[in-house]
C-alpha positions as CSV (number, residue, x, y, z in Angstrom):
1,X,31.5,38.5,-28.3
2,X,32.9,35.4,-29.6
3,X,34.7,35.3,-32.7
4,X,32.9,32.5,-34.3
5,X,29.3,34.3,-33.1
6,X,29.8,36.9,-36.0
7,X,30.3,34.5,-38.9
8,X,32.0,35.2,-42.0
9,X,33.5,38.5,-40.4
10,X,35.3,36.2,-37.6
11,X,36.8,33.7,-40.1
12,X,37.6,37.1,-42.5
13,X,39.5,38.7,-39.4
14,X,41.1,35.5,-37.7
15,X,42.5,34.6,-41.4
16,X,44.2,37.7,-41.5
17,X,45.6,38.0,-38.1
18,X,46.5,34.2,-38.8
19,X,48.9,35.0,-41.4
20,X,50.6,38.2,-39.5
21,X,52.9,37.5,-36.9
22,X,50.4,36.7,-34.0
23,X,50.0,33.0,-33.2
24,X,46.8,32.2,-34.4
25,X,45.0,29.3,-36.3
26,X,42.1,30.1,-38.3
27,X,41.9,26.3,-39.7
28,X,39.5,25.9,-36.5
29,X,37.1,28.4,-36.9
30,X,37.0,27.6,-40.6
31,X,36.1,23.6,-39.8
32,X,33.9,25.0,-37.2
33,X,32.0,27.1,-39.3
34,X,32.1,24.5,-41.8
35,X,30.5,21.8,-39.3
36,X,27.7,24.1,-38.8
37,X,26.6,24.0,-42.6
38,X,28.0,27.3,-43.6
39,X,28.5,27.5,-47.2
40,X,31.9,26.1,-48.1
41,X,32.7,27.9,-51.0
42,X,31.8,31.4,-49.4
43,X,34.1,30.0,-46.4
44,X,37.1,29.1,-48.8
45,X,37.1,32.6,-50.4
46,X,36.8,34.3,-47.2
47,X,39.4,32.5,-45.7
48,X,41.8,32.5,-48.3
49,X,41.1,36.7,-48.9
50,X,41.7,37.2,-45.5
51,X,44.2,34.9,-45.0
52,X,46.2,36.4,-48.1
53,X,45.7,39.8,-47.0
54,X,47.1,39.5,-44.0
55,X,50.6,37.8,-46.1
56,X,50.8,40.5,-47.9
57,X,50.3,42.8,-44.9
58,X,53.9,41.1,-44.2
59,X,55.2,42.0,-47.6
60,X,54.0,45.7,-47.3
61,X,56.2,45.7,-44.2
62,X,59.2,44.2,-45.4
63,X,59.0,46.9,-47.8
64,X,59.8,49.7,-44.9
65,X,62.7,47.4,-43.5
66,X,65.9,48.6,-43.0
67,X,69.3,46.9,-43.4
68,X,70.0,48.7,-40.1
69,X,67.8,46.7,-38.4
70,X,68.6,43.6,-39.1
71,X,72.5,44.4,-38.2
72,X,71.3,45.0,-35.3
73,X,69.5,41.8,-34.7
74,X,73.2,40.2,-35.4
75,X,72.4,39.7,-39.3
76,X,75.9,39.7,-41.1
77,X,75.8,41.8,-44.2
78,X,77.5,38.9,-46.5
79,X,74.5,36.8,-45.2
80,X,72.1,39.2,-46.0
81,X,73.6,39.9,-49.5
82,X,73.7,36.1,-49.9
83,X,70.2,35.8,-48.9
84,X,69.5,38.8,-51.5
85,X,70.7,36.7,-54.4
86,X,68.9,33.9,-54.0
87,X,65.6,35.3,-53.4
88,X,65.5,38.2,-56.2
89,X,66.2,35.5,-58.7
90,X,63.2,33.1,-57.9
91,X,61.9,34.3,-54.4
92,X,58.1,35.0,-55.8
93,X,57.9,31.1,-55.6
94,X,58.8,31.1,-51.9
95,X,55.5,33.1,-51.8
96,X,53.6,29.7,-52.4
97,X,55.0,28.6,-49.0
98,X,53.7,31.6,-47.2
99,X,51.0,29.7,-45.3
100,X,53.6,27.4,-43.7
101,X,53.6,27.5,-40.0
102,X,56.6,29.5,-38.1
103,X,58.1,30.4,-41.5
104,X,55.6,31.8,-43.5
105,X,55.7,35.3,-41.8
106,X,58.9,35.5,-41.9
107,X,59.3,34.6,-46.1
108,X,56.6,37.2,-46.8
109,X,58.8,40.2,-44.7
110,X,61.6,39.2,-46.7
111,X,59.8,39.1,-50.0
112,X,58.9,42.4,-49.2
113,X,62.5,43.4,-47.5
114,X,64.3,43.0,-51.1
115,X,61.8,44.0,-53.1
116,X,60.8,40.8,-55.0
117,X,58.0,42.0,-57.5
118,X,54.4,42.3,-56.7
119,X,52.6,40.7,-58.7
120,X,54.5,37.0,-58.6
121,X,54.5,37.3,-55.1
122,X,50.8,38.6,-54.8
123,X,49.7,35.2,-57.4
124,X,51.6,32.4,-55.5
125,X,50.4,33.9,-52.0
126,X,46.7,33.7,-53.0
127,X,47.8,30.1,-54.5
128,X,49.1,28.4,-51.8
129,X,46.5,29.7,-49.5
130,X,43.6,28.7,-51.2
131,X,45.0,25.0,-51.8
132,X,45.4,25.1,-48.0
133,X,42.0,26.0,-47.1
134,X,40.9,23.8,-50.0
135,X,42.0,20.7,-48.4
136,X,39.9,21.7,-45.4
137,X,37.1,22.6,-47.1
138,X,36.7,19.6,-49.7
139,X,35.4,16.9,-47.7
140,X,32.0,19.2,-46.7
141,X,31.6,19.9,-50.7
């Protein structure tokens, strides 16, 4: 079964999965649906919710992270402590850029790992992802 043939469920799934570490792009599905006369507001909301939930999944996975694991990947404790101080101060603002390809997913994992407060992270993840999809939907409104 094609992802497009299942409509909004496919858009939600593609949006969710593209916000995880899987190399996917949901924008193509979104544009395809919009070109097929799907409701732009519904598409915007579903893509935003799916992509935000994927980002929050990364955040949750980060919360279960362990500093010992990072050391195995060659990340030194001093560097980890420096990054921790920076991200805990205003790290929730970083969540706004969680939509950026390649760096957004690791950033949301880091936000969870460093236990950045959930509510500001939630707000900025949703805001960033909403605005990104809005750029694609605006021509269809």
